[in-house]
Every structure is written in structure tokens, then in C-alpha cells.
N, CA, C, O and CB atoms as a CASP TS submission, in Angstrom:
PFRMAT TS
TARGET T0000
AUTHOR 0000-0000-0000
METHOD Language model
MODEL 1
PARENT N/A
ATOM      1  N   MET     1     200.827  11.310 -85.417  1.00  0.00           N
ATOM      2  CA  MET     1     199.485  10.831 -84.387  1.00  0.00           C
ATOM      3  C   MET     1     199.090  11.938 -85.955  1.00  0.00           C
ATOM      4  O   MET     1     199.624  12.943 -86.425  1.00  0.00           O
ATOM      5  CB  MET     1     199.162  11.425 -81.978  1.00  0.00           C
ATOM      6  N   ARG     2     197.901  11.091 -86.351  1.00  0.00           N
ATOM      7  CA  ARG     2     197.631  12.162 -87.696  1.00  0.00           C
ATOM      8  C   ARG     2     196.316  12.901 -87.672  1.00  0.00           C
ATOM      9  O   ARG     2     195.400  12.077 -87.666  1.00  0.00           O
ATOM     10  CB  ARG     2     197.597  11.338 -89.178  1.00  0.00           C
ATOM     11  N   ARG     3     195.996  13.809 -87.661  1.00  0.00           N
ATOM     12  CA  ARG     3     195.161  14.209 -87.745  1.00  0.00           C
ATOM     13  C   ARG     3     194.225  14.688 -88.714  1.00  0.00           C
ATOM     14  O   ARG     3     194.738  15.466 -89.519  1.00  0.00           O
ATOM     15  CB  ARG     3     195.396  14.602 -87.253  1.00  0.00           C
ATOM     16  N   ARG     4     192.655  14.392 -88.929  1.00  0.00           N
ATOM     17  CA  ARG     4     191.358  14.251 -89.066  1.00  0.00           C
ATOM     18  C   ARG     4     191.801  15.877 -90.055  1.00  0.00           C
ATOM     19  O   ARG     4     192.348  16.875 -89.587  1.00  0.00           O
ATOM     20  CB  ARG     4     190.172  14.075 -87.418  1.00  0.00           C
ATOM     21  N   PRO     5     191.331  15.653 -91.517  1.00  0.00           N
ATOM     22  CA  PRO     5     190.911  16.976 -91.900  1.00  0.00           C
ATOM     23  C   PRO     5     189.281  17.250 -91.453  1.00  0.00           C
ATOM     24  O   PRO     5     188.191  16.755 -91.168  1.00  0.00           O
ATOM     25  CB  PRO     5     191.149  17.106 -93.549  1.00  0.00           C
ATOM     26  N   VAL     6     190.339  18.848 -91.708  1.00  0.00           N
ATOM     27  CA  VAL     6     188.649  19.554 -91.438  1.00  0.00           C
ATOM     28  C   VAL     6     187.488  19.831 -92.963  1.00  0.00           C
ATOM     29  O   VAL     6     187.552  20.261 -94.114  1.00  0.00           O
ATOM     30  CB  VAL     6     188.988  21.489 -90.665  1.00  0.00           C
ATOM     31  N   ARG     7     186.564  19.292 -92.073  1.00  0.00           N
ATOM     32  CA  ARG     7     185.085  19.365 -92.518  1.00  0.00           C
ATOM     33  C   ARG     7     184.542  20.267 -93.003  1.00  0.00           C
ATOM     34  O   ARG     7     183.462  20.206 -92.415  1.00  0.00           O
ATOM     35  CB  ARG     7     184.323  19.195 -91.753  1.00  0.00           C
ATOM     36  N   PRO     8     184.451  21.376 -93.883  1.00  0.00           N
ATOM     37  CA  PRO     8     183.643  22.593 -93.977  1.00  0.00           C
ATOM     38  C   PRO     8     182.376  22.629 -93.331  1.00  0.00           C
ATOM     39  O   PRO     8     181.894  21.508 -93.167  1.00  0.00           O
ATOM     40  CB  PRO     8     183.410  22.890 -95.261  1.00  0.00           C
ATOM     41  N   PRO     9     181.265  24.175 -92.654  1.00  0.00           N
ATOM     42  CA  PRO     9     180.473  23.183 -92.050  1.00  0.00           C
ATOM     43  C   PRO     9     179.536  23.016 -93.155  1.00  0.00           C
ATOM     44  O   PRO     9     179.360  23.887 -94.007  1.00  0.00           O
ATOM     45  CB  PRO     9     179.832  23.550 -90.645  1.00  0.00           C
ATOM     46  N   VAL    10     179.018  22.047 -93.140  1.00  0.00           N
ATOM     47  CA  VAL    10     176.728  21.792 -94.306  1.00  0.00           C
ATOM     48  C   VAL    10     176.288  23.321 -94.294  1.00  0.00           C
ATOM     49  O   VAL    10     175.342  23.221 -93.513  1.00  0.00           O
ATOM     50  CB  VAL    10     174.628  20.505 -92.869  1.00  0.00           C
ATOM     51  N   PRO    11     176.326  24.382 -94.561  1.00  0.00           N
ATOM     52  CA  PRO    11     175.010  25.654 -95.082  1.00  0.00           C
ATOM     53  C   PRO    11     173.844  25.284 -95.186  1.00  0.00           C
ATOM     54  O   PRO    11     173.367  24.444 -95.950  1.00  0.00           O
ATOM     55  CB  PRO    11     175.084  26.302 -96.469  1.00  0.00           C
ATOM     56  N   ALA    12     173.391  25.869 -94.465  1.00  0.00           N
ATOM     57  CA  ALA    12     171.798  25.427 -94.059  1.00  0.00           C
ATOM     58  C   ALA    12     171.752  26.266 -95.282  1.00  0.00           C
ATOM     59  O   ALA    12     172.446  27.070 -95.902  1.00  0.00           O
ATOM     60  CB  ALA    12     170.802  25.870 -92.376  1.00  0.00           C
ATOM     61  N   SER    13     170.269  25.521 -95.338  1.00  0.00           N
ATOM     62  CA  SER    13     169.503  26.027 -96.572  1.00  0.00           C
ATOM     63  C   SER    13     168.674  27.428 -96.275  1.00  0.00           C
ATOM     64  O   SER    13     168.194  27.912 -95.250  1.00  0.00           O
ATOM     65  CB  SER    13     168.420  24.830 -97.052  1.00  0.00           C
ATOM     66  N   GLU    14     168.728  27.814 -97.532  1.00  0.00           N
ATOM     67  CA  GLU    14     168.763  29.457 -97.917  1.00  0.00           C
ATOM     68  C   GLU    14     166.514  29.735 -97.068  1.00  0.00           C
ATOM     69  O   GLU    14     166.028  30.788 -96.657  1.00  0.00           O
ATOM     70  CB  GLU    14     169.122  29.752-100.754  1.00  0.00           C
ATOM     71  N   PHE    15     165.964  28.613 -97.132  1.00  0.00           N
ATOM     72  CA  PHE    15     164.118  28.556 -96.498  1.00  0.00           C
ATOM     73  C   PHE    15     163.967  27.872 -95.037  1.00  0.00           C
ATOM     74  O   PHE    15     162.999  27.469 -94.393  1.00  0.00           O
ATOM     75  CB  PHE    15     162.947  27.378 -97.658  1.00  0.00           C
ATOM     76  N   THR    16     165.452  27.925 -94.792  1.00  0.00           N
ATOM     77  CA  THR    16     165.390  26.668 -92.879  1.00  0.00           C
ATOM     78  C   THR    16     164.287  28.233 -92.674  1.00  0.00           C
ATOM     79  O   THR    16     164.385  29.338 -93.206  1.00  0.00           O
ATOM     80  CB  THR    16     167.845  26.330 -91.038  1.00  0.00           C
ATOM     81  N   GLY    17     163.102  27.587 -91.494  1.00  0.00           N
ATOM     82  CA  GLY    17     162.165  28.367 -91.065  1.00  0.00           C
ATOM     83  C   GLY    17     161.482  29.091 -91.628  1.00  0.00           C
ATOM     84  O   GLY    17     161.089  30.139 -91.117  1.00  0.00           O
ATOM     85  N   PHE    18     161.161  28.696 -92.864  1.00  0.00           N
ATOM     86  CA  PHE    18     159.562  29.283 -94.136  1.00  0.00           C
ATOM     87  C   PHE    18     158.278  28.105 -93.472  1.00  0.00           C
ATOM     88  O   PHE    18     158.367  27.167 -92.679  1.00  0.00           O
ATOM     89  CB  PHE    18     159.994  28.684 -96.756  1.00  0.00           C
ATOM     90  N   ARG    19     157.796  28.352 -93.790  1.00  0.00           N
ATOM     91  CA  ARG    19     156.594  26.786 -94.045  1.00  0.00           C
ATOM     92  C   ARG    19     156.330  26.469 -95.171  1.00  0.00           C
ATOM     93  O   ARG    19     155.615  25.469 -95.230  1.00  0.00           O
ATOM     94  CB  ARG    19     155.073  26.818 -93.563  1.00  0.00           C
ATOM     95  N   PHE    20     156.531  26.781 -95.847  1.00  0.00           N
ATOM     96  CA  PHE    20     156.213  26.316 -97.636  1.00  0.00           C
ATOM     97  C   PHE    20     157.118  25.742 -97.729  1.00  0.00           C
ATOM     98  O   PHE    20     157.921  25.971 -96.824  1.00  0.00           O
ATOM     99  CB  PHE    20     156.115  27.323 -98.955  1.00  0.00           C
ATOM    100  N   PRO    21     157.724  24.338 -99.153  1.00  0.00           N
ATOM    101  CA  PRO    21     159.107  24.089 -99.129  1.00  0.00           C
ATOM    102  C   PRO    21     158.847  25.405-100.270  1.00  0.00           C
ATOM    103  O   PRO    21     157.972  26.178-100.660  1.00  0.00           O
ATOM    104  CB  PRO    21     159.886  22.321 -99.521  1.00  0.00           C
ATOM    105  N   PRO    22     160.542  24.968-100.519  1.00  0.00           N
ATOM    106  CA  PRO    22     161.463  26.042-100.878  1.00  0.00           C
ATOM    107  C   PRO    22     160.417  26.351-102.130  1.00  0.00           C
ATOM    108  O   PRO    22     159.610  27.280-102.115  1.00  0.00           O
ATOM    109  CB  PRO    22     163.271  25.595-101.225  1.00  0.00           C
ATOM    110  N   GLU    23     160.580  25.398-103.221  1.00  0.00           N
ATOM    111  CA  GLU    23     159.486  24.988-104.443  1.00  0.00           C
ATOM    112  C   GLU    23     158.392  26.522-104.790  1.00  0.00           C
ATOM    113  O   GLU    23     158.639  27.300-105.711  1.00  0.00           O
ATOM    114  CB  GLU    23     158.281  23.367-103.709  1.00  0.00           C
ATOM    115  N   VAL    24     157.364  26.658-103.955  1.00  0.00           N
ATOM    116  CA  VAL    24     156.238  27.301-104.050  1.00  0.00           C
ATOM    117  C   VAL    24     157.141  28.726-103.622  1.00  0.00           C
ATOM    118  O   VAL    24     157.519  29.554-104.450  1.00  0.00           O
ATOM    119  CB  VAL    24     154.871  26.664-103.062  1.00  0.00           C
ATOM    120  N   ILE    25     157.452  28.824-101.765  1.00  0.00           N
ATOM    121  CA  ILE    25     158.523  30.013-102.242  1.00  0.00           C
ATOM    122  C   ILE    25     158.893  30.647-103.744  1.00  0.00           C
ATOM    123  O   ILE    25     158.248  31.578-104.225  1.00  0.00           O
ATOM    124  CB  ILE    25     159.796  29.510-101.839  1.00  0.00           C
ATOM    125  N   VAL    26     159.914  30.074-104.351  1.00  0.00           N
ATOM    126  CA  VAL    26     160.622  30.341-105.416  1.00  0.00           C
ATOM    127  C   VAL    26     158.544  30.785-107.115  1.00  0.00           C
ATOM    128  O   VAL    26     158.116  31.678-107.846  1.00  0.00           O
ATOM    129  CB  VAL    26     162.137  28.264-105.610  1.00  0.00           C
ATOM    130  N   LEU    27     158.272  29.638-106.764  1.00  0.00           N
ATOM    131  CA  LEU    27     157.211  30.321-107.578  1.00  0.00           C
ATOM    132  C   LEU    27     156.817  31.548-107.198  1.00  0.00           C
ATOM    133  O   LEU    27     156.779  32.415-108.071  1.00  0.00           O
ATOM    134  CB  LEU    27     156.088  29.624-107.643  1.00  0.00           C
ATOM    135  N   ALA    28     156.364  31.960-105.536  1.00  0.00           N
ATOM    136  CA  ALA    28     155.454  33.162-105.301  1.00  0.00           C
ATOM    137  C   ALA    28     156.187  33.638-106.257  1.00  0.00           C
ATOM    138  O   ALA    28     155.615  33.689-107.346  1.00  0.00           O
ATOM    139  CB  ALA    28     155.276  33.994-103.883  1.00  0.00           C
ATOM    140  N   VAL    29     158.262  34.346-106.193  1.00  0.00           N
ATOM    141  CA  VAL    29     158.363  35.589-106.302  1.00  0.00           C
ATOM    142  C   VAL    29     159.067  35.928-107.717  1.00  0.00           C
ATOM    143  O   VAL    29     159.651  36.895-108.207  1.00  0.00           O
ATOM    144  CB  VAL    29     159.042  36.072-105.108  1.00  0.00           C
ATOM    145  N   ARG    30     158.647  34.413-108.178  1.00  0.00           N
ATOM    146  CA  ARG    30     158.718  34.819-110.126  1.00  0.00           C
ATOM    147  C   ARG    30     157.913  34.825-110.370  1.00  0.00           C
ATOM    148  O   ARG    30     157.962  34.892-111.598  1.00  0.00           O
ATOM    149  CB  ARG    30     159.245  34.123-111.291  1.00  0.00           C
ATOM    150  N   TRP    31     156.497  34.789-109.937  1.00  0.00           N
ATOM    151  CA  TRP    31     155.568  35.335-110.145  1.00  0.00           C
ATOM    152  C   TRP    31     155.082  36.732-109.854  1.00  0.00           C
ATOM    153  O   TRP    31     154.207  37.263-110.538  1.00  0.00           O
ATOM    154  CB  TRP    31     155.042  34.675-109.818  1.00  0.00           C
ATOM    155  N   TYR    32     155.529  37.182-109.066  1.00  0.00           N
ATOM    156  CA  TYR    32     155.604  38.680-108.694  1.00  0.00           C
ATOM    157  C   TYR    32     156.479  39.349-108.952  1.00  0.00           C
ATOM    158  O   TYR    32     156.097  40.510-108.803  1.00  0.00           O
ATOM    159  CB  TYR    32     155.543  38.968-107.610  1.00  0.00           C
ATOM    160  N   LEU    33     158.040  39.299-109.442  1.00  0.00           N
ATOM    161  CA  LEU    33     158.877  40.114-109.900  1.00  0.00           C
ATOM    162  C   LEU    33     158.996  39.683-111.610  1.00  0.00           C
ATOM    163  O   LEU    33     159.703  40.465-112.245  1.00  0.00           O
ATOM    164  CB  LEU    33     160.215  40.006-108.970  1.00  0.00           C
ATOM    165  N   ARG    34     158.550  38.845-112.196  1.00  0.00           N
ATOM    166  CA  ARG    34     158.297  38.416-113.466  1.00  0.00           C
ATOM    167  C   ARG    34     157.042  39.055-114.287  1.00  0.00           C
ATOM    168  O   ARG    34     157.391  39.484-115.386  1.00  0.00           O
ATOM    169  CB  ARG    34     158.153  37.019-113.336  1.00  0.00           C
ATOM    170  N   TYR    35     155.502  39.231-113.960  1.00  0.00           N
ATOM    171  CA  TYR    35     154.812  39.560-114.314  1.00  0.00           C
ATOM    172  C   TYR    35     154.023  40.785-113.289  1.00  0.00           C
ATOM    173  O   TYR    35     152.822  41.008-113.134  1.00  0.00           O
ATOM    174  CB  TYR    35     154.397  38.510-114.727  1.00  0.00           C
ATOM    175  N   THR    36     154.995  41.320-112.804  1.00  0.00           N
ATOM    176  CA  THR    36     154.368  42.473-111.923  1.00  0.00           C
ATOM    177  C   THR    36     153.435  42.701-111.623  1.00  0.00           C
ATOM    178  O   THR    36     152.894  43.726-112.038  1.00  0.00           O
ATOM    179  CB  THR    36     154.431  43.374-112.128  1.00  0.00           C
ATOM    180  N   LEU    37     152.837  41.888-110.799  1.00  0.00           N
ATOM    181  CA  LEU    37     151.658  41.944-109.770  1.00  0.00           C
ATOM    182  C   LEU    37     152.047  41.758-108.623  1.00  0.00           C
ATOM    183  O   LEU    37     153.080  41.245-108.192  1.00  0.00           O
ATOM    184  CB  LEU    37     150.628  41.054-109.921  1.00  0.00           C
ATOM    185  N   SER    38     150.729  42.423-107.880  1.00  0.00           N
ATOM    186  CA  SER    38     150.480  42.820-106.526  1.00  0.00           C
ATOM    187  C   SER    38     150.626  41.585-105.799  1.00  0.00           C
ATOM    188  O   SER    38     150.367  40.570-106.446  1.00  0.00           O
ATOM    189  CB  SER    38     149.117  43.494-106.295  1.00  0.00           C
ATOM    190  N   TYR    39     151.062  41.410-104.332  1.00  0.00           N
ATOM    191  CA  TYR    39     150.829  40.397-102.995  1.00  0.00           C
ATOM    192  C   TYR    39     150.126  39.477-103.800  1.00  0.00           C
ATOM    193  O   TYR    39     150.356  38.468-104.466  1.00  0.00           O
ATOM    194  CB  TYR    39     149.885  40.976-101.512  1.00  0.00           C
ATOM    195  N   ARG    40     148.655  40.615-103.312  1.00  0.00           N
ATOM    196  CA  ARG    40     147.326  39.884-103.792  1.00  0.00           C
ATOM    197  C   ARG    40     147.038  39.134-104.797  1.00  0.00           C
ATOM    198  O   ARG    40     146.255  38.211-104.577  1.00  0.00           O
ATOM    199  CB  ARG    40     146.507  40.571-103.980  1.00  0.00           C
ATOM    200  N   ASP    41     147.698  39.345-106.477  1.00  0.00           N
ATOM    201  CA  ASP    41     147.583  38.744-107.283  1.00  0.00           C
ATOM    202  C   ASP    41     148.216  37.818-106.922  1.00  0.00           C
ATOM    203  O   ASP    41     147.451  36.858-107.018  1.00  0.00           O
ATOM    204  CB  ASP    41     147.736  39.177-108.219  1.00  0.00           C
ATOM    205  N   VAL    42     149.216  37.466-106.534  1.00  0.00           N
ATOM    206  CA  VAL    42     150.272  36.300-105.884  1.00  0.00           C
ATOM    207  C   VAL    42     149.468  35.150-105.287  1.00  0.00           C
ATOM    208  O   VAL    42     149.273  34.025-105.747  1.00  0.00           O
ATOM    209  CB  VAL    42     151.275  36.930-104.584  1.00  0.00           C
ATOM    210  N   GLU    43     148.991  35.787-103.987  1.00  0.00           N
ATOM    211  CA  GLU    43     147.825  35.243-102.914  1.00  0.00           C
ATOM    212  C   GLU    43     146.873  33.711-103.929  1.00  0.00           C
ATOM    213  O   GLU    43     146.877  32.482-103.989  1.00  0.00           O
ATOM    214  CB  GLU    43     146.396  37.046-102.493  1.00  0.00           C
ATOM    215  N   GLU    44     146.117  35.039-104.608  1.00  0.00           N
ATOM    216  CA  GLU    44     144.830  34.364-105.975  1.00  0.00           C
ATOM    217  C   GLU    44     145.820  33.043-106.490  1.00  0.00           C
ATOM    218  O   GLU    44     145.635  31.868-106.173  1.00  0.00           O
ATOM    219  CB  GLU    44     144.413  35.869-107.853  1.00  0.00           C
ATOM    220  N   LEU    45     146.829  33.526-107.297  1.00  0.00           N
ATOM    221  CA  LEU    45     147.076  32.537-108.236  1.00  0.00           C
ATOM    222  C   LEU    45     147.810  31.187-107.263  1.00  0.00           C
ATOM    223  O   LEU    45     147.943  30.049-107.713  1.00  0.00           O
ATOM    224  CB  LEU    45     148.120  33.246-109.524  1.00  0.00           C
ATOM    225  N   LEU    46     148.268  31.653-105.740  1.00  0.00           N
ATOM    226  CA  LEU    46     148.383  30.796-105.255  1.00  0.00           C
ATOM    227  C   LEU    46     147.014  29.699-105.023  1.00  0.00           C
ATOM    228  O   LEU    46     146.831  28.509-105.280  1.00  0.00           O
ATOM    229  CB  LEU    46     148.994  31.306-104.347  1.00  0.00           C
ATOM    230  N   THR    47     146.384  30.528-104.549  1.00  0.00           N
ATOM    231  CA  THR    47     144.719  29.719-103.776  1.00  0.00           C
ATOM    232  C   THR    47     144.503  29.092-104.913  1.00  0.00           C
ATOM    233  O   THR    47     144.020  27.976-104.722  1.00  0.00           O
ATOM    234  CB  THR    47     143.072  30.799-103.228  1.00  0.00           C
ATOM    235  N   GLU    48     144.779  29.548-106.784  1.00  0.00           N
ATOM    236  CA  GLU    48     143.979  28.579-107.759  1.00  0.00           C
ATOM    237  C   GLU    48     144.448  27.227-107.415  1.00  0.00           C
ATOM    238  O   GLU    48     143.851  26.178-107.174  1.00  0.00           O
ATOM    239  CB  GLU    48     144.235  28.864-109.394  1.00  0.00           C
ATOM    240  N   ARG    49     145.759  27.574-107.462  1.00  0.00           N
ATOM    241  CA  ARG    49     146.487  26.391-106.962  1.00  0.00           C
ATOM    242  C   ARG    49     146.196  25.009-105.790  1.00  0.00           C
ATOM    243  O   ARG    49     146.417  23.804-105.907  1.00  0.00           O
ATOM    244  CB  ARG    49     147.462  27.049-106.526  1.00  0.00           C
ATOM    245  N   GLY    50     145.873  25.460-105.166  1.00  0.00           N
ATOM    246  CA  GLY    50     145.591  24.863-103.829  1.00  0.00           C
ATOM    247  C   GLY    50     145.873  24.636-102.551  1.00  0.00           C
ATOM    248  O   GLY    50     145.627  23.788-101.693  1.00  0.00           O
ATOM    249  N   LEU    51     146.839  26.275-102.740  1.00  0.00           N
ATOM    250  CA  LEU    51     147.356  26.306-101.470  1.00  0.00           C
ATOM    251  C   LEU    51     147.148  27.818-101.069  1.00  0.00           C
ATOM    252  O   LEU    51     147.202  28.813-101.792  1.00  0.00           O
ATOM    253  CB  LEU    51     148.873  25.782-101.424  1.00  0.00           C
ATOM    254  N   VAL    52     146.857  27.703 -99.521  1.00  0.00           N
ATOM    255  CA  VAL    52     146.504  29.531 -99.001  1.00  0.00           C
ATOM    256  C   VAL    52     147.342  29.770 -98.320  1.00  0.00           C
ATOM    257  O   VAL    52     147.714  29.229 -97.279  1.00  0.00           O
ATOM    258  CB  VAL    52     145.197  30.046 -98.132  1.00  0.00           C
ATOM    259  N   ALA    53     147.810  30.856 -99.025  1.00  0.00           N
ATOM    260  CA  ALA    53     148.917  31.848 -98.385  1.00  0.00           C
ATOM    261  C   ALA    53     148.208  33.292 -98.028  1.00  0.00           C
ATOM    262  O   ALA    53     147.037  33.461 -98.368  1.00  0.00           O
ATOM    263  CB  ALA    53     150.260  32.125 -99.556  1.00  0.00           C
ATOM    264  N   ASP    54     148.533  33.761 -97.717  1.00  0.00           N
ATOM    265  CA  ASP    54     147.873  35.131 -97.605  1.00  0.00           C
ATOM    266  C   ASP    54     148.905  36.174 -97.777  1.00  0.00           C
ATOM    267  O   ASP    54     150.123  36.117 -97.608  1.00  0.00           O
ATOM    268  CB  ASP    54     147.145  35.344 -96.224  1.00  0.00           C
ATOM    269  N   HIS    55     147.798  37.563 -98.319  1.00  0.00           N
ATOM    270  CA  HIS    55     149.252  38.232 -99.109  1.00  0.00           C
ATOM    271  C   HIS    55     150.319  38.678 -98.139  1.00  0.00           C
ATOM    272  O   HIS    55     151.354  39.073 -98.676  1.00  0.00           O
ATOM    273  CB  HIS    55     148.917  39.684-100.044  1.00  0.00           C
ATOM    274  N   MET    56     150.282  38.695 -96.887  1.00  0.00           N
ATOM    275  CA  MET    56     151.170  39.074 -96.520  1.00  0.00           C
ATOM    276  C   MET    56     151.932  38.274 -95.713  1.00  0.00           C
ATOM    277  O   MET    56     152.610  38.362 -94.689  1.00  0.00           O
ATOM    278  CB  MET    56     150.914  39.976 -96.166  1.00  0.00           C
ATOM    279  N   THR    57     151.656  37.625 -96.362  1.00  0.00           N
ATOM    280  CA  THR    57     152.952  35.909 -96.279  1.00  0.00           C
ATOM    281  C   THR    57     153.311  36.121 -97.593  1.00  0.00           C
ATOM    282  O   THR    57     154.512  36.371 -97.689  1.00  0.00           O
ATOM    283  CB  THR    57     152.191  33.812 -96.040  1.00  0.00           C
ATOM    284  N   VAL    58     152.949  36.116 -98.231  1.00  0.00           N
ATOM    285  CA  VAL    58     154.059  35.904 -99.766  1.00  0.00           C
ATOM    286  C   VAL    58     154.997  37.822 -99.739  1.00  0.00           C
ATOM    287  O   VAL    58     155.999  38.182-100.356  1.00  0.00           O
ATOM    288  CB  VAL    58     152.471  35.602-102.009  1.00  0.00           C
ATOM    289  N   TYR    59     154.175  38.552 -98.843  1.00  0.00           N
ATOM    290  CA  TYR    59     155.267  39.659 -98.877  1.00  0.00           C
ATOM    291  C   TYR    59     156.356  39.155 -98.095  1.00  0.00           C
ATOM    292  O   TYR    59     157.455  39.677 -98.282  1.00  0.00           O
ATOM    293  CB  TYR    59     154.805  41.080 -98.296  1.00  0.00           C
ATOM    294  N   ARG    60     156.259  38.302 -97.315  1.00  0.00           N
ATOM    295  CA  ARG    60     156.815  38.269 -96.113  1.00  0.00           C
ATOM    296  C   ARG    60     158.356  37.102 -97.135  1.00  0.00           C
ATOM    297  O   ARG    60     159.327  36.679 -96.509  1.00  0.00           O
ATOM    298  CB  ARG    60     155.461  37.471 -94.530  1.00  0.00           C
TER
END
């Protein structure tokens, strides 16, 4: 009787459960950290690009 090889579990995405796509989240974090912007500044930049996100959403 042969044993089946054990497959490692598929890692869950770091962004599972978030409302926005990972690209948007990474972009907002990059702006916040790189340019030392406030959460409201990042919210405004996202709004200019057609994404409605509250500054508390950016914070979380």
C-alpha cells in the first residue's frame, strides 16, 4: 500500500476579508509611509482616483 504525499497547506492571502483589492491597499500604505501623509491625505488621493474610502478605512 502506497501513501499519498502530504501536500503543504495553501497559505491564505494576507488580504483575505478586506473590502479593497490588494493593489489598492498596498498603494495606500506605500503613500502613507513613503510621503509621510496623514490618513485624510491618503483618503483624498484615493478619492481623486475614483475610490471612495474613509480615512478610518485607511487607518485599519
